[in-house]
N, C-alpha and C positions, 0 to 999 in steps of 0.2 A: 299408461302412455304419458310421457312427459311432453308438455306443450312448450315449455320454455327450458332452455339450457341454463343451468345455474352458472352465473359468472364466477370464475375462480377468484377467490379472495387474494388480493395482493399480500404477499408475505411481509410481516413486520419484522425487520431486523432489529434485534434488541442490543447487540453488542458486536464489536469487531475484536478478533483475537490477535495477539502479537504475530506478525508475519515473519519476524526473525527473532531469535532470542537475544537478550542483551539489556542494557540500561535504557529505560524509557525516559525521555526528556521532553519538556515542553517545546513546541515548535519555535518559540521565541529564543531558545538557546542554540538553534542551529546556526552554524558559522557561515551563513549566507544571507545577505540582506533581503533577497527576494523571498526566501522562505520565512525567515524570522520576523519580517514585517507583515507577514500574512498577505502579501501582494497576490499570491496564487490561491488565497482562501486559507481557512484555518485547518489545523491538523495536529499531528504528534510525530515524534521521531524516536528512533531507537539506535543507540550506538551498538552495533552488532557484535556478538561473540561467536557467530557462525556465518556461513556463506550461502545458505539456501533460503530463498524467499518463497513463502507459501501464501495461498489465498486467505485473507482474513475473514472471509465469509463466502457463501455461495453466490455465484453470479456469472457474468459473461465477460470475457476479455474484450475490451472495446478498442484497445490501442496497444501496440508494441512500438517503442521508439526504434524505427528502422535505421539500421546502420550503426547506431550507438548502443542499442539494446539496454540502456541504463534505466529505463522507465517502462512501466506497464500501467495502462488504465483499465479499470473494471467498472461495469455497471452492476450493482448488486440487485438482488431480487426485489427490493423495495423501491428501486429507482435511484438510490444514492449512487453518485459517481465519485470514484476515488482514483487517485494517482499514487502509485508506489514508485518513488524516485530513489535510486540507489546511489549514494555518494553525493559529494559536493563538487560541482564542475566536472563530473565524470563524463559528460557528453563529449568532451574533447579527447577522450580515449578511443573514440571511433569504434567501439565494440570490444576492444581488447580487454580481456578479463571478465567478460559477460557471456553467459550461455543461457538463452531463453528456451524454455521447454514447452511453451504454449504458443498458439497463433491467435490472431484476431478472430473473434466470434467463437472461440472455444468456450464451452460451458465448463465451469469448475466448481468444485465443492470446497468448503472451508477445509484448509489443511493440505489441499493439492499443491504440488510443487509447481511454481511459476518460472523460476530461474535460479541459476547459481552465479555467484560472482567470486572472483579471486581476490580475497581481502588483502593478502600479502602483496600481490602485484599492484593493486590500486594504491595501497599505502606507499609502496616503493617508488611510485611515480609522483608522490607528493600530494596525493588527494585523500580527503577524509572519506570514510566509508559509512558515515551516518545515513541511515535508511529512513526516509520520510514518507508519511502517509498524509495526503491532502484530500479533504472532502471538497471536491471542486464545485459542487452545487450546494454548499453549506447554507445558502439563503433559504433553501427548501426544508432545512432541518435545523431550525433555530434553537431547539432544546438539546442539541448535541453536547455531550461532555467528553473531554479528552482526559485520560488518566495517565499520570506520569509519576516519576519519582521512585521507581522500583525496578528490580531485575525481572524481566519478563521471561516466562517459559513459552517457547514457540507453540502456537496452536492452543494454548490454555489460558494465558493471562489476558484479561480484558484491557484494551487500551482506548476504547471509544464506546460510549453508550448513546443510543438514540432515545 
């Protein structure tokens, strides 16, 4: 007879995988001062070669940008909070070119599809499609390393290590 329930050990996330395929660049190279200055915290970006966004790790969808659908927030199993932001200034498209396939509070596994975006449409409207990952509570993870300077394979290439 067990007198005490064993507390489940909090999962240690070791790395995040590329959430889209493409060229991984440092956040400082994003063509938007808010992101490149790290005003929203640190992260990494991918110039995408495809149009499907997947979960970089297991977690819970904590936010979907209502109306614009250009961004999704996730809380990972270790408490890390990330923002996946698709494109630069794409909020002004009011959802045109975006199709989100998850809802807030959805549990997702690494590699699960989160959204699709129409790269050609977004670019035809004059917007960049650079996809940005921000660790919004980066102060809680001071040893985080962001990996860039390579072509990423979706769901395989490490872009962030804790």
